[in-house]
C-alpha angles and dihedrals in degrees: 000000000000116000114251121222121217128203126237093275094047091264111159117245134188118289113270113262114243115255111272114248119208110243118240093202105109136174090286096047131264116350128245130184090253092053092048093050093044091053091047092052091047090052093050091047090055103038110010135248094295090067094057117103134137090250094049092045090049089053090051090054096039096244137106115271090243090064090065094063089079088066101033122020093216145322094303091051089049091053090050087050090057090053087050090051092052091051092047088055088049090054090050091053090051095049120114132042117333107235090211101036112174095028103110094191093051088048092056091047089051091053093046093050092047092051090046089055092047091052093049089050091053107026095157091058095049095092088066090065087067104031096049091048086057092049105039125063117233098256093049096055117112114276094245088057091051091047088055090052090050092050093053093045090050092055092047092051088050088059089065099260118139124229095277094044094047090049091054092045091047091055091048092047091051093046094048095047096047094040093049093051092048091050091047092051099042114115114247104154111087099192116015092189094057112102095198107087094217094051091040088061093040094239089155087069093059119081105243095212095047099041108031096139094046092050090049093049100040095097092054091046089056092060120097117219095198127195091333092062090046091052095046093052092045092053091051090050094048092047089054094053101038099037089225132128118246105290123187 
C-alpha cells in the first residue's frame, strides 16, 4: 500500500508517487550486461577511451545513463568490464580443439597469438590491459581474466616448473606479451600522407645533434615485426625459464 503524506495540520494528502526507475529498454530492446559491454567496446573502438562515459554510452544504447548502473556500478566498473570483454573474446578465439593438445609450449604460443589478435582488433582499448592491472587487486579482477591466468599457469606447470618457477615465468610471459603489443601499436609515423620518408617520420622535429641515434633508428622503429617477432621473443623467454632447447 502506498505511503500517504499528511500536511502540518494532519490534513490528508495524495499518496506518495513511487520512485521513478530508469528504464533499461533501449532502441535495441532490453539491456543485458553483454550488450552494455559490447556497445562500450564498439564506442571505444570508434572514438577512443576518452569518448567513453555513462551518459554517452546510454545515448548509444538509447537509455538514460542511470539505467546502466545495474550493469556497471560506475566508470571504473565499466572499464573493468571492457577488460572482461577483451578476455571473453580471447576465450572465444581459443575455443575448440587444440591442434597441439599436450604441448605446453605450443599452448602458450596459441594464447599469445590469440591475445595479439584481440589487441590488434581493439587497439584503442589496449591501454586498459595495463592500467586496470595497476588499479585492481588480483582477486577482484573479472573472472575471465583470472581464468586466463589459470590457463597460463597450468601450461607452465606442465613444463615441469614448480610453483615459484611458474610464478616467475608467468610474470615474464605477461610482461612480454603486453609489452610487445604496446610497442607494436605505438604511433611512430608523424605524417602518413607524406611521401618523403624523413618527413613521414617527422625527423625534422628531432634535434640532429641531440638525437643522432634516434633519428638513425627511427625507420626501423616504425617497422612492425608481427606474430613472428612475438613468437621468437616468447621462445627465448621460455628457454630461459625452463632450461630447455626449443621444442616444437
